[in-house]
C-alpha positions in Angstrom: 13.3 -8.6 1.6 10.1 -9.4 3.1 7.1 -9.3 5.2 6.4 -10.5 8.7 5.0 -8.7 11.7 7.7 -9.9 14.0 8.6 -8.5 17.4 9.5 -5.1 16.0 7.4 -2.5 17.5 8.2 0.8 15.7 6.4 3.9 16.7 3.6 1.9 18.3 2.8 -0.2 15.3 3.6 -3.9 15.5 5.3 -3.8 12.1 5.8 -6.4 9.4 9.6 -6.8 8.8 10.6 -6.6 5.2 13.6 -7.8 3.3 15.6 -10.8 4.1 19.2 -11.4 4.4 21.7 -10.4 7.0 23.8 -12.5 9.1 26.1 -13.3 11.9 28.1 -15.8 9.9 28.5 -18.0 12.9 25.7 -19.9 14.6 24.1 -16.8 16.1 23.4 -19.1 19.1 24.2 -17.6 22.4 23.5 -21.0 24.1 23.5 -20.5 27.8 25.3 -17.2 27.7 23.4 -14.0 28.7 22.6 -11.8 25.8 24.4 -8.6 26.6 25.7 -6.9 23.5 25.0 -6.3 19.8 27.0 -8.9 17.7 28.0 -7.5 14.4 27.1 -9.8 11.4 29.5 -10.7 8.7 29.1 -8.7 5.5 29.4 -11.6 3.0 28.6 -15.3 2.5 30.6 -18.1 1.0 29.7 -19.6 -2.4 29.8 -23.3 -3.3 28.8 -23.5 -6.9 29.3 -27.3 -7.2 27.3 -28.3 -4.1 25.1 -31.3 -4.7 22.4 -33.2 -2.9 21.5 -34.8 -0.7 22.1 -32.3 2.1 24.7 -33.3 4.7 22.9 -35.2 7.5 22.4 -33.3 10.8 24.1 -35.0 13.7 21.7 -37.1 15.7 18.8 -36.4 13.4 15.7 -38.6 13.6 12.6 -38.8 11.4 8.9 -38.5 12.3 6.8 -36.3 14.5 5.2 -32.9 14.2 7.0 -29.6 14.8 4.7 -26.7 16.0 6.0 -23.2 15.4 4.4 -20.4 17.5 4.6 -16.9 15.9 3.9 -14.3 18.6 2.5 -11.0 17.5 2.7 -11.7 13.7 -0.4 -12.4 11.6 1.7 -14.2 9.0 1.6 -13.8 5.2 -1.7 -12.7 3.5 -1.0 -15.2 0.7 1.7 -17.7 -0.3 2.3 -16.6 -3.9 6.0 -16.6 -4.6 5.8 -13.3 -6.5 4.6 -11.6 -3.3 7.2 -13.2 -1.0 9.1 -10.4 0.7 8.7 -10.9 4.4 11.2 -12.3 6.8 8.7 -14.7 8.2 7.0 -15.8 5.0 10.2 -16.3 3.0 12.0 -18.1 5.9 9.2 -20.7 6.0 8.5 -21.1 2.3 12.1 -21.0 1.0 13.1 -23.5 3.6 10.2 -26.0 3.3 7.9 -25.5 0.3 9.3 -23.5 -2.5 12.6 -23.9 -4.3 14.3 -21.1 -6.3 17.4 -21.1 -8.6 19.8 -20.7 -5.7 19.5 -21.0 -1.9 21.4 -20.5 1.3 22.8 -23.4 3.4 24.4 -23.5 6.8 27.8 -25.1 6.8 27.6 -27.7 9.5 31.2 -27.5 10.5 31.7 -23.7 10.7 28.1 -22.6 11.2 28.6 -20.0 8.4 25.9 -19.4 5.8 26.8 -20.1 2.2 25.2 -19.8 -1.2 24.6 -23.1 -3.0 22.5 -24.3 -6.0 18.9 -25.2 -5.7 16.7 -25.7 -8.8 19.7 -24.7 -10.9 22.8 -26.9 -11.4 25.1 -24.1 -10.3 25.1 -20.5 -9.1 24.6 -19.1 -12.6 27.1 -18.4 -15.4 27.5 -14.7 -16.1 29.2 -13.1 -19.1 32.3 -11.0 -18.5 30.5 -7.8 -17.6 27.6 -9.4 -15.7 25.0 -8.2 -18.2 23.9 -11.7 -19.0 23.3 -14.8 -16.7 22.5 -18.4 -17.7 21.1 -21.1 -15.5 20.4 -24.7 -16.2 17.3 -26.2 -14.5 17.6 -29.6 -12.9 15.2 -32.5 -13.7 12.8 -32.2 -10.7 9.1 -32.3 -10.2 6.2 -30.4 -8.7 4.2 -32.0 -6.0 1.8 -33.3 -8.6 4.5 -35.2 -10.5 4.8 -32.8 -13.4 8.3 -31.8 -14.3 9.5 -28.2 -13.5 10.6 -26.5 -16.7 12.7 -23.5 -17.6 9.6 -22.0 -19.3 7.9 -22.1 -15.9 10.8 -20.2 -14.4 10.6 -17.7 -17.2 6.9 -17.3 -16.5 7.4 -16.9 -12.8 9.9 -14.1 -13.3 7.7 -12.3 -15.8 4.9 -12.3 -13.3 7.0 -10.3 -10.9 6.7 -7.3 -13.3 3.0 -7.1 -12.7 2.8 -4.0 -10.5 -1.0 -4.0 -10.2 -1.2 -7.5 -8.9 2.1 -7.7 -7.0 2.4 -4.0 -6.0 4.7 -4.6 -3.0 6.6 -7.7 -4.3 10.4 -7.8 -4.6 10.2 -7.9 -8.3 9.1 -4.2 -8.3 12.6 -3.4 -7.1 14.9 -6.1 -8.5 13.2 -7.5 -11.6 12.0 -4.1 -13.0 15.3 -2.4 -12.5 17.6 -5.2 -13.8 16.0 -7.4 -16.4 15.9 -6.1 -19.9 12.2 -6.6 -20.7 11.7 -3.2 -22.5 10.2 0.0 -21.3 6.7 -0.3 -19.8 6.7 -4.1 -19.6 4.2 -5.2 -17.0 4.2 -9.0 -17.1 2.9 -12.0 -19.1 -0.2 -10.0 -20.2 2.2 -8.0 -22.4 3.6 -11.2 -23.9 7.1 -12.6 -23.6 9.9 -10.6 -22.0 12.5 -10.4 -24.8 15.4 -10.3 -22.3 14.5 -13.7 -20.8 15.1 -16.6 -23.2 14.8 -20.4 -22.9 16.7 -23.1 -24.7 15.6 -26.5 -23.4 16.3 -26.4 -19.6 18.6 -23.4 -20.0 17.3 -20.0 -19.1 19.2 -16.8 -19.9 18.6 -13.3 -18.4 19.7 -10.2 -20.2 20.2 -7.2 -17.9 19.8 -3.5 -18.4 23.3 -3.0 -17.1 25.8 -5.0 -15.0 24.1 -7.0 -12.3 26.8 -9.0 -10.4 24.3 -9.9 -7.6 22.1 -12.0 -9.8 23.1 -15.1 -7.8 21.8 -13.5 -4.6 18.6 -12.3 -6.2 18.1 -15.9 -7.4 17.6 -17.1 -3.8 14.1 -15.5 -3.9 11.0 -17.5 -4.7 10.2 -14.8 -7.2 13.1 -16.2 -9.3 11.5 -19.6 -9.4 8.9 -21.5 -11.3 5.1 -20.9 -11.6 2.8 -23.4 -13.5 1.8 -22.0 -16.8 -1.9 -22.9 -16.1 -4.1 -22.5 -13.1 -1.8 -19.9 -11.5 -4.1 -16.8 -11.4 -3.8 -14.6 -8.4 -5.2 -14.6 -5.7 -6.4 -18.2 -5.9 -2.9 -19.5 -6.5 -1.6 -17.7 -3.5 -3.9 -19.7 -1.2 -2.6 -23.1 -2.3 0.5 -22.9 -4.5 2.2 -26.0 -5.8 5.2 -27.1 -3.8 8.6 -27.9 -5.2 10.2 -28.4 -1.7 10.2 -31.2 0.8 6.8 -30.2 2.2 3.5 -29.3 0.5 0.7 -27.2 1.9 -2.0 -29.2 3.6 -4.0 -26.3 4.9 -3.6 -22.5 4.9 -5.8 -20.3 7.1 -4.9 -16.7 6.6 -3.8 -14.9 9.8 -4.3 -18.2 11.7 -2.2 -21.2 10.7 -0.3 -23.0 8.0 0.0 -26.8 8.0 2.5 -28.6 5.9 2.9 -32.3 5.1 5.6 -34.3 3.3 5.9 -33.9 -0.5 6.5 -37.4 -1.9 7.8 -35.8 -5.2 10.7 -34.0 -3.6 14.0 -35.5 -4.6 16.6 -35.2 -1.8 19.3 -36.1 -4.3 18.7 -32.8 -6.1 18.7 -30.6 -3.0 22.0 -29.8 -1.3 20.5 -28.0 1.7 17.0 -29.2 2.8 15.9 -32.2 4.8 12.5 -33.9 5.3 12.9 -35.1 8.9 9.5 -34.2 10.5 6.3 -35.7 9.2 4.3 -32.4 9.6 4.8 -28.7 10.4 2.1 -26.5 12.0 2.7 -22.8 12.1 0.4 -20.8 14.4 0.3 -17.1 13.7 -0.4 -14.1 16.0 0.1 -16.1 19.2 0.0 -14.4 22.6 3.6 -13.7 23.7 3.2 -14.5 27.4 1.4 -17.7 26.8 4.0 -18.8 24.3 6.8 -18.1 26.7 5.1 -19.9 29.6 4.4 -22.9 27.3 8.2 -23.3 26.6 9.0 -22.8 30.3 6.6 -25.6 31.2 8.5 -28.3 29.3 5.1 -30.0 28.8 4.6 -32.6 26.1 3.3 -29.9 23.7 6.2 -27.6 24.7 8.8 -30.1 23.9 8.1 -30.1 20.2 7.3 -26.4 19.9 9.5 -23.7 18.4 9.0 -20.0 19.2 9.7 -17.4 16.5 10.2 -14.8 19.2 10.8 -14.7 23.0 9.4 -12.1 25.2 11.7 -9.6 26.9 10.2 -10.1 30.4 11.0 -13.8 30.4 14.5 -13.8 28.8 16.5 -14.8 31.9 14.2 -17.7 32.7 13.9 -18.9 29.1 17.7 -18.7 28.7 18.2 -20.9 31.7 15.4 -23.3 30.8 16.1 -23.8 27.1 19.9 -24.0 27.2 21.3 -24.6 23.7 17.8 -24.1 22.3 17.9 -20.4 23.2 19.2 -18.3 20.3 20.2 -14.6 20.2 20.7 -13.7 16.6 21.8 -10.5 14.9 20.5 -9.7 11.4 21.2 -6.8 9.1 17.9 -5.2 10.1 17.0 -1.6 11.0 13.8 0.0 12.2 13.0 3.6 11.0 10.5 6.3 11.7 9.8 8.1 8.4 8.4 11.6 8.5 6.5 12.5 5.4 9.1 14.4 3.3 6.3 16.1 1.2 4.7 17.6 4.3 7.5 18.0 6.9 9.8 19.9 4.6 12.0 21.5 7.3 14.9 19.3 8.3 14.9 20.9 11.8 11.4 19.5 12.4 12.5 16.1 11.3 15.5 16.3 13.7 13.1 17.5 16.4 11.1 14.3 16.0 14.3 12.3 16.4 15.3 14.0 19.6 11.7 13.5 20.9 11.7 9.8 20.2 11.9 8.1 23.7 13.9 5.1 22.6 14.2 3.5 26.1 10.6 3.7 27.1 9.2 2.9 23.7 11.4 -0.2 23.4 10.5 -1.5 26.9 6.8 -0.9 26.3 7.0 -2.7 23.0 8.3 -5.9 24.7 11.9 -5.5 23.7 15.2 -5.0 25.6 17.1 -1.8 25.1 20.7 -2.6 24.3 20.0 -6.3 23.6 17.1 -6.8 21.1 17.1 -3.2 20.1 20.2 -1.0 19.7 20.0 2.8 19.2 20.6 3.5 15.5 22.1 6.4 13.5 22.6 5.2 9.9 20.6 3.7 7.1 23.0 0.8 6.7 23.3 -1.6 9.6 26.5 -2.5 11.5 28.6 -5.1 9.7 27.5 -4.1 6.2 30.4 -3.6 3.8 31.1 0.1 3.2 29.1 1.4 6.2 30.3 4.7 7.7 29.7 5.6 11.3 28.2 9.0 11.4 25.5 11.0 13.2 22.9 13.0 11.3 23.0 15.7 14.0 26.6 15.4 15.2 25.8 13.0 18.0 23.7 9.9 18.7 20.0 10.8 19.0 18.7 10.2 22.6 15.5 11.4 24.2 16.1 15.1 24.7 12.8 17.1 24.8 14.5 20.4 25.4 16.7 20.0 22.3 13.6 19.1 20.4 11.8 22.2 21.6 14.7 24.4 20.6 14.6 23.0 17.0 10.9 23.5 16.7 11.4 27.1 17.9 14.1 27.6 15.3 11.7 26.3 12.6 8.9 28.5 13.9 6.9 25.3 14.4 6.0 25.2 18.1 3.1 22.8 18.7 3.7 21.1 15.3 1.1 18.3 14.9 2.2 14.7 14.2 -0.3 12.1 13.0 0.4 8.4 12.9 -1.4 5.0 13.1 -1.0 2.4 15.7 -2.3 -1.1 16.3 -4.7 -0.9 19.2 -5.4 -4.7 19.0 -1.9 -5.5 20.3 -1.3 -4.5 23.9 2.5 -4.0 23.5 2.1 -2.0 20.3 -0.5 0.2 22.0 1.7 0.7 25.0 4.6 1.7 22.8 2.5 4.1 20.9 1.3 5.8 24.1 5.0 6.1 25.2 5.9 7.6 21.9 3.0 10.1 22.0 4.0 11.1 25.5 7.6 11.7 24.4 6.5 13.9 21.5 4.1 15.9 23.6 6.7 16.5 26.3 9.0 17.9 23.5 6.4 20.4 22.3 4.5 18.5 19.6 0.8 18.0 19.3 0.0 14.3 18.5 -2.9 12.5 16.9 -2.8 8.7 17.0 -5.2 6.8 14.7 -6.1 3.2 15.6 -5.5 0.9 12.7 -5.4 -3.0 12.6 -4.9 -3.7 9.0 -1.7 -3.9 6.9 0.1 -0.6 7.4 2.3 -1.0 4.4 -0.7 -1.4 2.2 -2.2 1.7 3.8 1.0 3.8 3.1 1.1 2.6 -0.5 -2.5 3.7 -1.1 -2.5 7.3 -2.4 -6.3 7.3 -2.4 -6.8 6.4 1.3 -8.2 9.3 3.4 -6.5 7.9 6.4 -3.1 7.9 4.7 -3.7 11.4 3.5 -3.9 12.6 7.2 -0.6 11.0 8.2 2.7 12.7 8.3 4.6 10.1 10.3 5.1 6.5 9.1 7.5 3.6 9.7 9.4 0.8 8.0 11.4 -2.2 9.3 14.0 -3.4 6.8 16.5 -6.2 6.5 19.0 -6.4 3.7 18.1 -8.9 0.9 21.7 -9.9 0.6 25.0 -8.4 2.0 24.9 -5.2 0.0 23.6 -1.7 0.6 22.0 -1.9 -2.9 19.3 -3.9 -1.0 19.0 -1.2 1.7 19.3 2.2 0.3 17.4 2.1 -3.1 14.3 0.3 -1.8 14.0 2.9 1.1 14.9 6.2 -0.5 14.7 6.0 -4.3 11.8 7.9 -5.7 8.6 5.9 -6.2 9.7 2.7 -4.4 6.8 1.0 -2.6 8.7 1.0 0.8 9.9 4.6 0.6 7.3 5.4 3.3 8.6 8.9 3.7 7.9 9.7 0.0 11.4 11.1 -0.2 12.4 12.2 -3.7 15.6 14.0 -4.6 17.2 14.0 -8.0 20.7 14.1 -6.6 20.1 10.8 -4.7 18.3 9.0 -7.5 21.1 9.9 -9.9 23.8 8.7 -7.5 22.0 5.4 -6.9 22.1 4.8 -10.7 25.7 5.8 -10.9 26.9 3.5 -8.1 25.6 0.5 -10.0 28.0 1.3 -12.9 31.1 1.6 -10.7 33.7 -1.1 -10.5 32.7 -3.7 -7.9 35.5 -2.9 -5.6 34.4 0.8 -5.4 30.7 0.2 -4.8 30.6 -0.5 -1.1 32.4 2.7 -0.1 30.2 4.6 -2.5 27.1 3.3 -0.8 28.6 4.4 2.6 29.2 7.9 1.3 25.6 8.1 -0.1 24.2 6.9 3.3 26.1 9.8 5.0 24.9 12.3 2.3 21.3 11.3 2.7 21.4 11.3 6.5 23.2 14.6 7.0 22.0 16.7 4.1 18.4 15.5 3.8 17.6 13.3 6.9 14.3 11.9 5.3 14.1 8.9 7.8 15.0 8.4 11.4 16.9 5.2 12.1 15.5 4.2 15.5 17.0 0.7 16.2 19.3 -2.0 14.9 17.7 -5.3 15.7 18.5 -8.6 17.4 16.0 -11.4 17.7 15.5 -14.1 20.4 14.3 -17.6 19.3 13.6 -20.7 21.4 12.7 -24.3 21.1 11.5 -27.1 23.3 13.6 -30.0 24.6 12.7 -32.5 21.9 13.6 -30.1 19.0 17.0 -31.0 17.5 19.1 -29.1 14.9 18.0 -25.7 16.3 20.1 -22.9 14.9 19.6 -19.4 13.5 19.4 -18.5 9.8 21.8 -15.6 9.3 20.8 -15.3 5.7 17.1 -14.8 6.4 17.4 -13.2 9.9 15.2 -16.0 11.1 15.2 -19.6 12.4 17.0 -22.1 10.2 14.1 -24.5 9.5 15.9 -26.7 7.1 17.7 -28.7 9.8 15.0 -29.0 12.4 13.9 -32.5 13.6 11.9 -34.0 16.5 14.1 -36.1 18.8 12.6 -39.5 19.1 
């Protein structure tokens, strides 16, 4: 669901990770244990429709102090507009601390499992019998300026997500446009009111184009939340949006830092999940990995109140021993892919040749990750632990680096010396090293390779049909995490025709039609149907190469309490953090 640059180095590009949910159900905290295997996440979350605020107190929690969060290798969100929120990093911060939506995730303090609870709404939504209509009632809560949040503002916020020109790569382009019944061609508030979203007092009702039983999960997104009816024009609003959560934005420096301070208008009694323990939060983006690791190892005064959004592979053993329970190994439902251009590389044997030429071990190591621990060889679109997933191999066995097999496939296709062109981030040492390893692997397998240095947003480049650089490319990437525990949040965004994160430009009528059909099946049949479609796509078409299932390593200093993983966001669980006084 989202966008952060994270530790994922795919094909030499330090990529923003998109989409959001996933989970290990438990704490995801390896504590003092050595990370040694991939831990399958649970495929579902509990639901507590009657959960009320205030949130249960965290054992030992104290108030005061500043929490500093170091974000190695990730420049952070370009803006903070809720309609654009679709990165793991951005959403995990904003949804935990500054922006409330209709529904939210909470960690059960006894079991460690993630569960769905109300947020701005009084419950998890009230669907009709066939899930074609959902009604929510908005609580009496305020913006940071003291103005009440209204159902009309929620309606306006949702309508904004239809604006494809302004929010080209926002989650609304997948989930709002395809589910809410706003009429053909509706593009947002500039077209007037959406007839399928109606307000009666503090009640808001959403009419759907068809059954949408996952509306409660979609309602965890900031995109399904309020936006002020005035002074909310993009991009200005994205620089300093109004807060509805326990913290408000004090300062936002794009690609540098985000500083938050307490929001006095936040009402703890209305919020069953969030806390307001720290006085201030400082997020520092694009930090040097080695310096961040060494800071935590030092246990200096600054280190003690610092959290790291990612630990470096070379220092894992030392960090595990030094941090103890504040060392987390967490599994999310996240997959990294290489995506050959389906409109250019139209021979499946060439696409398979690329897969056999992908030097997973050396690329992973060069990119600062640990083969078999933070990155696991992948074979399917759906990640392990997702309901309905089928274990299969697109070419009868797991892809490993085999240049001779790659050469044979190129010869069969009559494509010896085939040229591959991709971009890489030459400003990031690890990304550059990974790209060079990838290039070497392809060349050893008989390909010709052109690497183009590029330091801007790669997803924006790949979505730009007019870009001369993009026109040269025939190999792209995408990192993706499920938005909630369903393949409906994995397969359609990545392979359906015209989707912004379909970076292979794959388009097959058979697949598009089946995606639409699965949504109409009985709920109990949908998971298996997604698994079958995954296998069909991978074996018949093979438009994208799953390169890795992903684990993440997080750490925190000795004076950070309440440190756990957020299995719903594939991130740190910021809601419970406090400074030990």
